[in-house]
N, C-alpha and C positions, 0 to 999 in steps of 0.2 A: 535538512533533507536526509542526512546521515542519520541522525537521532532517531527520526520517525521510521525510516526503512528498517533499521535494527530492531527497533520494538515491534514493528509491524510483522517482520519475518518470524521473530520468536513468538509472539502471541498468536499469529495466524497459522503457523505450522502446529503449535500445540492445540489450538482449537480444532484445526483439521483431523488431527491425529484421535483426539477425543471423540469427535463425530463419527470418525470412520471405524475405529477399532472397539469402542465400548457400546455396548447395547443397554440403554436404561430407560426408565420411564420419563416421558417428556422430550426425549431426542428428537423425534419428528416435529414436535412443537417448536423446539429451539430453531431448527433449521428452517421451518416455515416463517417463524417470525423475524429470523435473520433476513431472509429472502424478501420478505414483505416490506422491509425498509426501503427497497430499491423504488417502491411504488409511492413513497411518500413525497410530495413535492418539496422541493428545497426551500421554496418561498416560505413554507410554514415554521421552519426551525431556526432561523437566524436570531430571533429575540430570546427565545428559551436558551439556545446554546450560548449567547452572550451571557446571559444571567449566571449561567452555571461556571462560565470560565471567570467571571467578576467575581464570584463566590469563592472560587479557588484561588483567586489573585493571579490568574493567568492572562486576564484580559489585556489587550494592547502590546503583546509580547510575542517573540518567537515561539515561546514555550506553549503558547495557545496553539499555534499550528502544528507542533510537535505532537500535542496530545491528540488533535483532530485527525492528523494525517496517521497516527500510530494504529488506529483501528484497521483491521483487514476489511476489505470490501467482499462482496458475495462471489465476485468473479474470482478473486484471489484464492478464497477458501474453496471453491468448487474445483479450481485447477489442482490445488494440493490434495484434495479428497480423491479426485479421479486418479491422481499419480499414486497415491498411498494404495489404491485398489491393486496396483501391479507390484507391490511389495508383500511378499508372503507372511502371514501371520506366524507361521512357524519359526521365523527369527525371534520374535517377541518370545515366543514359549520357551525355546532354547535359552535365551537369555536369562529369563526368569528362573529356569532350572539351576542355572549356573549361579544364581543368587544376586543377579543385577536388579537395581531398583528400576522404577518406571523412568526416572529421570536420565538413569544412566542407559537404559535402553533408547531413549529419544535422542540425546545428544551424542551418544558414541555409535550408534547403529542407525537410526531412522533417517536422522537430519543430513548426515553425509549421503545417503542414498537419494535423498530428495533434491540433491543439487540442481538437476534440470529444471524441475519445477519452481524451486526457489529462486533460480536465475531468472525465469521468464517473469515471475511476481515481481521480483526487484526492478527488471527493466521497465516493465509496463507501469508499475508506480511511481519510479523515478522521473519517467516522461511526464507523468500526469502532475506529480508535485512540482517539478520544474516550470511547467507551463501554467499552473493554475493561477488565476486571477481573483476568483470570487472570495476564497476564505482569507488570503492575505489582505483583500481590500475591505473585508467586514471586521476581521479580529486582530489585525497588525497594521493599522493604518499609519503609524508613527513613521516618519521618515528614516529614522535611525534603525527601523525593523523592516525596512523594504525588502521585498524579494525581487528577483529578476523581472518578472512581469509588472510589479508595481513600479518599479523604477523606469520601466519602459513607457508606462501609463503616464507618469509623471513628466517624464522628458518631453512626450508628445502633446501633454495638455498644458503644462506651464510654459514651455518654448513655443508659443503660439507663432512667432514669428519665423521659426526655423523652417526651411524649406522641405518639401514632402521627399526630396531625394536624401536628405539627412535622415529623416524619420525612418525611410524604408531601408537604409543602410543599418540602422540601429536594429530594426526588426531581423535583417539577415544575420546580424552577429549575434542575436538571441537564438536563432533558429539553428545556426551551425552546429552546436555542441550535440543537440537532439539528432540531427541528421547523421553526424559521424557515429553517435552511440548506436544508432538503429543499424546502420551498415556494417558495423564491426561486430555487433552482438545478434543480428537477426537469426543466426543459426540457432542461437539458445532459446530465443523466442518460439521459432518453428518446432524445435525439438521438444520443449516444455509443454506445448499446447498439444502436440501429436501424442506424445507419450501420455500425456493426462487424460486424453480423449478415449485411449483404449484401456478397457477393464482386463485386469489380469485373471 
């Protein structure tokens, strides 16, 4: 989860910056194509996805999950893009006049100012990855590669003689970290979504 979140934040913020700050031919097409992926039914992609992962040598490993979770979803990109609209482009221009490169502008200026939006994206994606069952079940089914959701599934299916009370206790233990994370970090979620919904 940590590897995927780090890669997703870096790639997602860079993508949002390029789509928001730069005007180039095909920009609208890229945004539309990116958004249209949401409409693709998930049932159509597992076979092709598994073949690609197998070709890359990542099938049945945690690295397959890292690769799949590292892509920023359209909701994360939109949150980041809307937040960027509140950051003046004059900051970029001033930094370029001082001789800063695009990477220096991004990592030293833009990324720190995007902390509320980045925090929101990290929280939302972390909860999704922690609770996801479908991707680990399809692409990392080996017991040595099990995630929390897969271990809970195996516990309830293999130990069929275990009482329902024990299964429910295991479910509560899995849910508790998500609840604590939400209650302690909910102000960042609300702040990031609210700030990202207001154009500067």
